[in-house]
N, C-alpha and C positions, 0 to 999 in steps of 0.2 A: 735798573741797577740801583742798589741802595747807596745812601750817602757814604757809608763807610767804604764800600767797594770803590766808589768813584774817587775817594780820598787816597786810598792805597794805590790805585791806578795812576793818579796824578803824581804821586811821589815817585813811582817807578818811571814814569815818562820824563819827569824833571831830572831824575838821576841819569837816564839815558841821554838826555839832551846835554847835560854837563859833560858826559863822557865824550859825546861827539864834538862838542864845541871846544872842549879843553878846559882844564882847571888851572888856576894859578900854580906855578911851581916855584922852586927856589931860584930859577934863572931871572925872575923879575920881569919876564916878558908878559905882555898883555895877551891873554888867551884869545881875544878876538882877532889877533893879527894872524891867525892860522888859516884865513880865508874860508872858514866855516861859517855858515849862517846860524845865528842864534835863534832858537825856537822858544816862544813864550807860551807855556801851557796854562797860564792863568794862575791865580792864587788858589790855595787849597779850599777856600770857601765858595768857589764857583759852583753854582747849582744847589748850594745848601739853602735850606729854607730859613727865612727870617722868622724867628720864634714869635715875634709880636704880630706879624701881619700876614704871613704866607706859610702854607704847609708844603710848598714845592710839590715834588712828586711823591712824597711820603704819604701813604694812606693811613688815616687814623680811624679807630673804631668809634661808634656812636658813644655819646656821653652816658654816664650812669643815670638811672631813672628809678622811680619808686612805684610800688604796687600796693593796692589795698584789696581786701575781699569784702564783698557785699552780699549778704549781711555780715557784719563783723563777728557775730557769734551765731553761726548757723545751727539750725536744728535738723533733725533727720528728714523733715518734710520740706526743707528749703532748697531751692536751686541756688547755687553760689556762683557769683561772677567775680572774675579776676580783672581788676581795672588798673590802668596806668594813671598815676596821680601827677607825675612830673614827666612830661614827654622827653624822650631821648632826642638829642640833637647831633647830627653828623657834622664835625668841623670842616669836612671837605665839601659839604653840600650835596653828597650823594643821597639818593632817595633811601628811606629807611623802611624795612619790612619788619613787622612785629608778628611773632608766632607765640602761641600759648600752649602749655601742656600741663595737665593735672596728673599727679602721680601719688599712688598709695600702693605699697607692696609691689606686686608685679602688674598692677593695673595702670594703664596710661590712657588718658582721654585728651585728644588734641582739639581744644576748643577754649574759648574764653569763659564759657559757662559750664559748670559741673552740675549735672542733673541730680536731683535728690534720689533718683532711682539707683545711683551708683554708690550712695553713701550709707553708712551705718553709725550708730552711736559710738563715741570714743575713738573713731578713726581720725588720724591726723593726715590730712592731704597737703601736698606741696604744689603750689602753682609756680611754674617757671615760665618767664617771658623772655624771649630772645629778640633783641633789636639787631638787625643785620643791615650793613651798608658797605658797598664796595668790597664785599667778600670778608669783612671783619665783623665780629659780633660782640655785644655786651649783654650779659645775662643778669636778670633780677629774679629773686625768689621770695615767696612768702608762704608761711604755713598757717593752717587753720584746723582746729579740732572740732569735730561734729558733736553737738550736744543733743541730748535726748529731747524729743518734742514733748511738750506738756500733753497730758491726756485730754481728750475731748470731754466736754461736759456731758453728763448723762442726760438722756432724753426721758421725759416723764410722760 
């Protein structure tokens, strides 16, 4: 149950308790003198996470992270690797799974390395990395344009 839902439920329960116990009226009588038992449902922040030290039961996604491509300026004969340069961190301590996907047009390659066999000059490929932990994800992307490979030296 989310914090917001717990808060609304707590307000409803407190309102019901006041109705059962009684509320002060114009008679000046103490509402506790009606032989009803007062119920304490706690304060609205019960179960709420402490923003500085605890995330409570609220699951948070992994932190943002960065990517680079190697080589930085690939040619048509280069295999290209998508690498994480700043590892994502899950604030809840859940294990993180990283997946990689290269995309160009309707082509999709699911791997950290894009083989030169898939690329051509002037194509711009996008590497998308997804960090998933506790069912929540954070995505990072980087683009790279394939340059023409220099011609090989003639043999004599």
